[in-house]
C-alpha angles and dihedrals in degrees: 000000000000120000120210125200106221097173093103091051093047090049091050091050091050089050093051093046089053092061125091113264097259090052090048089054090048092053092046090048092052091048091049092048090054096048102030094106089056095053113089115236091240095049091121088066089062095057114124096246136030089233090061091048091049091050092051091048093049092050091047090055092058125091115264091257092051091045089057091048092049092050091048089052092047094049091044091052090046091052092047090049090053093047091054093059 
């Protein structure tokens, strides 16, 4: 059995979550830019739920400005949800 040390990943995630929303989007955008060629075009079809796939499709259909606004809203809601617990 192979053991994987995920401490570095967990630390990176904590660091990203500690950023303001626009900086989180910047980091995620840079990561996506670096791995975009490795992501299959139909990756949204492999999402764990149909709701997630529908959400990705709806965001992709928006203009770039509205995509950014939607992602800001999503990350803001996510942060608020975490703060409430």
